[in-house]
N, CA, C and O atoms as a GROMACS GRO file, in nm:
protein
  276
    1MET      N    1   8.506  11.789   9.076
    1MET     CA    2   8.472  11.743   9.168
    1MET      C    3   8.518  11.556   9.218
    1MET      O    4   8.441  11.467   9.255
    2PRO      N    5   8.667  11.552   9.200
    2PRO     CA    6   8.669  11.391   9.265
    2PRO      C    7   8.641  11.350   9.358
    2PRO      O    8   8.705  11.403   9.449
    3ILE      N    9   8.534  11.233   9.406
    3ILE     CA   10   8.502  11.176   9.499
    3ILE      C   11   8.541  11.008   9.506
    3ILE      O   12   8.510  10.923   9.422
    4LEU      N   13   8.621  10.989   9.635
    4LEU     CA   14   8.657  10.882   9.617
    4LEU      C   15   8.602  10.819   9.724
    4LEU      O   16   8.548  10.905   9.793
    5GLU      N   17   8.585  10.663   9.793
    5GLU     CA   18   8.540  10.548   9.865
    5GLU      C   19   8.652  10.502   9.933
    5GLU      O   20   8.717  10.411   9.881
    6ILE      N   21   8.690  10.553  10.047
    6ILE     CA   22   8.750  10.409  10.100
    6ILE      C   23   8.756  10.327  10.231
    6ILE      O   24   8.777  10.367  10.346
    7LYS      N   25   8.731  10.194  10.182
    7LYS     CA   26   8.721  10.058  10.268
    7LYS      C   27   8.790  10.054  10.306
    7LYS      O   28   8.884  10.116  10.258
    8LEU      N   29   8.811   9.971  10.443
    8LEU     CA   30   8.867   9.954  10.532
    8LEU      C   31   8.863   9.865  10.636
    8LEU      O   32   8.782   9.906  10.719
    9LEU      N   33   8.910   9.766  10.667
    9LEU     CA   34   8.927   9.746  10.817
    9LEU      C   35   8.904   9.869  10.978
    9LEU      O   36   8.989   9.953  11.008
   10GLU      N   37   8.795   9.852  11.043
   10GLU     CA   38   8.828   9.908  11.182
   10GLU      C   39   8.932   9.849  11.229
   10GLU      O   40   8.988   9.749  11.185
   11GLY      N   41   8.974   9.947  11.368
   11GLY     CA   42   9.059   9.953  11.441
   11GLY      C   43   9.200   9.989  11.352
   11GLY      O   44   9.261   9.886  11.324
   12ARG      N   45   9.256  10.099  11.308
   12ARG     CA   46   9.318  10.178  11.281
   12ARG      C   47   9.321  10.312  11.329
   12ARG      O   48   9.211  10.366  11.340
   13ASP      N   49   9.459  10.399  11.372
   13ASP     CA   50   9.421  10.481  11.491
   13ASP      C   51   9.384  10.566  11.412
   13ASP      O   52   9.328  10.539  11.305
   14GLN      N   53   9.412  10.694  11.458
   14GLN     CA   54   9.246  10.882  11.357
   14GLN      C   55   9.437  10.971  11.345
   14GLN      O   56   9.448  11.092  11.328
   15GLU      N   57   9.524  10.906  11.355
   15GLU     CA   58   9.665  10.932  11.298
   15GLU      C   59   9.670  10.958  11.174
   15GLU      O   60   9.663  11.059  11.104
   16VAL      N   61   9.695  10.739  11.142
   16VAL     CA   62   9.678  10.642  11.038
   16VAL      C   63   9.538  10.713  10.928
   16VAL      O   64   9.542  10.718  10.805
   17LYS      N   65   9.451  10.749  10.996
   17LYS     CA   66   9.396  10.772  10.871
   17LYS      C   67   9.372  10.905  10.811
   17LYS      O   68   9.329  10.913  10.696
   18GLU      N   69   9.397  11.007  10.880
   18GLU     CA   70   9.388  11.158  10.849
   18GLU      C   71   9.525  11.150  10.784
   18GLU      O   72   9.534  11.228  10.689
   19ARG      N   73   9.678  11.049  10.817
   19ARG     CA   74   9.783  11.094  10.685
   19ARG      C   75   9.739  11.029  10.567
   19ARG      O   76   9.735  11.094  10.462
   20LEU      N   77   9.685  10.836  10.569
   20LEU     CA   78   9.564  10.779  10.454
   20LEU      C   79   9.516  10.966  10.364
   20LEU      O   80   9.592  11.033  10.294
   21ILE      N   81   9.380  11.000  10.399
   21ILE     CA   82   9.318  11.144  10.380
   21ILE      C   83   9.445  11.265  10.285
   21ILE      O   84   9.468  11.301  10.170
   22ALA      N   85   9.486  11.285  10.394
   22ALA     CA   86   9.642  11.382  10.333
   22ALA      C   87   9.716  11.322  10.214
   22ALA      O   88   9.731  11.382  10.108
   23ASP      N   89   9.763  11.193  10.239
   23ASP     CA   90   9.847  11.152  10.121
   23ASP      C   91   9.781  11.159   9.957
   23ASP      O   92   9.831  11.208   9.855
   24VAL      N   93   9.598  11.064   9.988
   24VAL     CA   94   9.505  10.992   9.907
   24VAL      C   95   9.473  11.187   9.845
   24VAL      O   96   9.478  11.206   9.724
   25THR      N   97   9.452  11.269   9.908
   25THR     CA   98   9.434  11.417   9.804
   25THR      C   99   9.517  11.475   9.726
   25THR      O  100   9.471  11.535   9.628
   26LYS      N  101   9.646  11.471   9.746
   26LYS     CA  102   9.742  11.554   9.797
   26LYS      C  103   9.796  11.452   9.652
   26LYS      O  104   9.786  11.515   9.546
   27THR      N  105   9.834  11.348   9.642
   27THR     CA  106   9.805  11.228   9.485
   27THR      C  107   9.654  11.237   9.380
   27THR      O  108   9.647  11.236   9.257
   28VAL      N  109   9.566  11.245   9.460
   28VAL     CA  110   9.488  11.327   9.315
   28VAL      C  111   9.466  11.428   9.349
   28VAL      O  112   9.344  11.415   9.338
   29SER      N  113   9.475  11.519   9.382
   29SER     CA  114   9.575  11.669   9.356
   29SER      C  115   9.608  11.711   9.215
   29SER      O  116   9.580  11.792   9.127
   30GLU      N  117   9.693  11.598   9.248
   30GLU     CA  118   9.915  11.669   9.118
   30GLU      C  119   9.765  11.539   9.052
   30GLU      O  120   9.678  11.605   8.995
   31THR      N  121   9.751  11.475   9.053
   31THR     CA  122   9.784  11.357   8.994
   31THR      C  123   9.659  11.394   8.817
   31THR      O  124   9.677  11.376   8.697
   32LEU      N  125   9.529  11.458   8.911
   32LEU     CA  126   9.456  11.504   8.846
   32LEU      C  127   9.430  11.694   8.770
   32LEU      O  128   9.375  11.766   8.687
   33GLN      N  129   9.468  11.690   8.819
   33GLN     CA  130   9.526  11.900   8.860
   33GLN      C  131   9.446  11.994   8.905
   33GLN      O  132   9.429  12.116   8.902
   34VAL      N  133   9.384  11.848   8.968
   34VAL     CA  134   9.235  11.968   9.096
   34VAL      C  135   9.322  12.028   9.176
   34VAL      O  136   9.442  12.010   9.193
   35ALA      N  137   9.221  12.125   9.238
   35ALA     CA  138   9.212  12.196   9.395
   35ALA      C  139   9.219  12.105   9.488
   35ALA      O  140   9.125  12.026   9.501
   36PRO      N  141   9.371  12.097   9.601
   36PRO     CA  142   9.289  11.988   9.746
   36PRO      C  143   9.146  11.997   9.746
   36PRO      O  144   9.076  11.896   9.741
   37GLU      N  145   9.086  12.146   9.751
   37GLU     CA  146   9.013  12.191   9.819
   37GLU      C  147   8.910  12.093   9.798
   37GLU      O  148   8.825  12.056   9.880
   38ARG      N  149   8.933  12.040   9.634
   38ARG     CA  150   8.840  12.008   9.595
   38ARG      C  151   8.770  11.846   9.532
   38ARG      O  152   8.672  11.820   9.463
   39VAL      N  153   8.863  11.777   9.585
   39VAL     CA  154   8.906  11.703   9.612
   39VAL      C  155   8.774  11.578   9.747
   39VAL      O  156   8.757  11.662   9.835
   40ARG      N  157   8.711  11.481   9.783
   40ARG     CA  158   8.623  11.484   9.902
   40ARG      C  159   8.675  11.338   9.875
   40ARG      O  160   8.718  11.283   9.773
   41ILE      N  161   8.653  11.289  10.024
   41ILE     CA  162   8.700  11.144  10.033
   41ILE      C  163   8.593  11.109  10.195
   41ILE      O  164   8.570  11.152  10.308
   42ILE      N  165   8.556  10.994  10.093
   42ILE     CA  166   8.467  10.926  10.197
   42ILE      C  167   8.542  10.795  10.287
   42ILE      O  168   8.551  10.683  10.237
   43LEU      N  169   8.580  10.817  10.385
   43LEU     CA  170   8.603  10.644  10.505
   43LEU      C  171   8.461  10.560  10.509
   43LEU      O  172   8.345  10.594  10.528
   44TYR      N  173   8.513  10.461  10.487
   44TYR     CA  174   8.400  10.373  10.501
   44TYR      C  175   8.433  10.276  10.554
   44TYR      O  176   8.468  10.177  10.489
   45GLU      N  177   8.432  10.284  10.745
   45GLU     CA  178   8.540  10.156  10.839
   45GLU      C  179   8.427  10.056  10.794
   45GLU      O  180   8.309  10.090  10.781
   46ILE      N  181   8.476   9.931  10.771
   46ILE     CA  182   8.363   9.773  10.810
   46ILE      C  183   8.423   9.712  10.936
   46ILE      O  184   8.544   9.692  10.930
   47PRO      N  185   8.378   9.688  11.020
   47PRO     CA  186   8.415   9.600  11.111
   47PRO      C  187   8.408   9.481  11.122
   47PRO      O  188   8.317   9.401  11.101
   48LEU      N  189   8.561   9.464  11.176
   48LEU     CA  190   8.552   9.277  11.116
   48LEU      C  191   8.478   9.125  11.151
   48LEU      O  192   8.529   9.013  11.141
   49ASN      N  193   8.342   9.161  11.193
   49ASN     CA  194   8.240   9.074  11.200
   49ASN      C  195   8.173   9.119  11.020
   49ASN      O  196   8.071   9.061  10.983
   50HIS      N  197   8.201   9.161  10.981
   50HIS     CA  198   8.147   9.215  10.866
   50HIS      C  199   8.166   9.213  10.726
   50HIS      O  200   8.106   9.250  10.625
   51TRP      N  201   8.324   9.128  10.772
   51TRP     CA  202   8.441   9.094  10.666
   51TRP      C  203   8.479   8.989  10.600
   51TRP      O  204   8.572   8.928  10.653
   52ALA      N  205   8.432   8.941  10.489
   52ALA     CA  206   8.456   8.754  10.453
   52ALA      C  207   8.592   8.792  10.431
   52ALA      O  208   8.633   8.907  10.421
   53ILE      N  209   8.681   8.649  10.421
   53ILE     CA  210   8.755   8.599  10.388
   53ILE      C  211   8.775   8.491  10.408
   53ILE      O  212   8.847   8.452  10.500
   54GLY      N  213   8.684   8.371  10.278
   54GLY     CA  214   8.709   8.274  10.182
   54GLY      C  215   8.600   8.183  10.332
   54GLY      O  216   8.624   8.064  10.353
   55GLY      N  217   8.536   8.224  10.383
   55GLY     CA  218   8.379   8.182  10.368
   55GLY      C  219   8.384   8.172  10.538
   55GLY      O  220   8.335   8.075  10.596
   56LYS      N  221   8.463   8.304  10.626
   56LYS     CA  222   8.509   8.300  10.754
   56LYS      C  223   8.504   8.435  10.717
   56LYS      O  224   8.511   8.477  10.602
   57THR      N  225   8.486   8.521  10.852
   57THR     CA  226   8.432   8.654  10.887
   57THR      C  227   8.635   8.682  10.958
   57THR      O  228   8.699   8.608  11.032
   58VAL      N  229   8.683   8.826  10.886
   58VAL     CA  230   8.778   8.917  10.977
   58VAL      C  231   8.845   8.824  11.090
   58VAL      O  232   8.940   8.746  11.091
   59LYS      N  233   8.761   8.864  11.174
   59LYS     CA  234   8.694   8.836  11.328
   59LYS      C  235   8.710   8.665  11.373
   59LYS      O  236   8.753   8.625  11.482
   60GLU      N  237   8.663   8.579  11.258
   60GLU     CA  238   8.638   8.412  11.283
   60GLU      C  239   8.831   8.433  11.237
   60GLU      O  240   8.902   8.428  11.337
   61ASN      N  241   8.909   8.452  11.104
   61ASN     CA  242   9.014   8.482  11.099
   61ASN      C  243   9.106   8.456  11.184
   61ASN      O  244   9.147   8.346  11.223
   62GLN      N  245   9.148   8.595  11.222
   62GLN     CA  246   9.238   8.675  11.361
   62GLN      C  247   9.183   8.529  11.474
   62GLN      O  248   9.259   8.432  11.473
   63ALA      N  249   9.037   8.519  11.576
   63ALA     CA  250   9.064   8.378  11.608
   63ALA      C  251   9.130   8.280  11.589
   63ALA      O  252   9.214   8.229  11.664
   64GLU      N  253   9.088   8.239  11.461
   64GLU     CA  254   9.209   8.108  11.485
   64GLU      C  255   9.275   8.049  11.497
   64GLU      O  256   9.302   7.935  11.537
   65LYS      N  257   9.358   8.250  11.406
   65LYS     CA  258   9.470   8.255  11.369
   65LYS      C  259   9.580   8.260  11.501
   65LYS      O  260   9.698   8.240  11.474
   66GLU      N  261   9.521   8.300  11.722
   66GLU     CA  262   9.601   8.387  11.759
   66GLU      C  263   9.544   8.209  11.822
   66GLU      O  264   9.654   8.156  11.838
   67ARG      N  265   9.420   8.087  11.867
   67ARG     CA  266   9.466   8.005  11.909
   67ARG      C  267   9.526   7.825  11.843
   67ARG      O  268   9.510   7.709  11.881
   68LEU      N  269   9.626   7.921  11.677
   68LEU     CA  270   9.701   7.808  11.631
   68LEU      C  271   9.879   7.913  11.660
   68LEU      O  272   9.996   7.894  11.628
   69THR      N  273   9.808   8.011  11.729
   69THR     CA  274  10.050   8.031  11.820
   69THR      C  275  10.033   8.038  11.942
   69THR      O  276  10.130   8.049  12.018
   0.00000   0.00000   0.00000
């Protein structure tokens, strides 16, 4: 039974996440030759202020980018 953990930044629509789950399930099922019902997927949505790049949170980077535009 494949178990996949996917970490992504919060803010995507539920429809997008459901499409991701369906597409990943299909690919894993076909690649590993297991029934789709055997594939488990866990989505971790990380708050923007809990994910940092270059010493600043994504939230800080977005705010800075908005100030410059």
